[in-house]
C-alpha positions, 0 to 999 in steps of 0.5 A: 520485532518484525521486519518490513517486507521488501515490496514492489508497487505492483504487489501492494496494488494487488493486495489493496485490490483484494481489500476492495480498493479501486484504481481511480487515476494514474499519473506518471509512475504513481497509481491513485487508489480509493476505498470509501473516500479514502485515497492512497498513492502507490508508486509503481516501482520495482522495489520501494524504499523503507520510508515509502513503505511506512508512508503508504502504511500511514495512508492506509491506517484509516482504511484497513485494520492494523492486523491486515496492515501488519500482515501486508507490510511486516514479516512474522 
């Protein structure tokens, strides 16, 4: 079984921009991104906790394919 990667908020934002997400708002240390009416909130921290990564994964399930998400979040 694959393991979750250790990711920062900055790296997730960078990956989401490649898929077409745009930053619509920034509040404190959180960045709100949107694609086709689907919103994702990404904390801008150095290293995100496992639960936070899984919550972001769930937010993105309706916007991206499972294969793209697995490539972003899991090691092979």
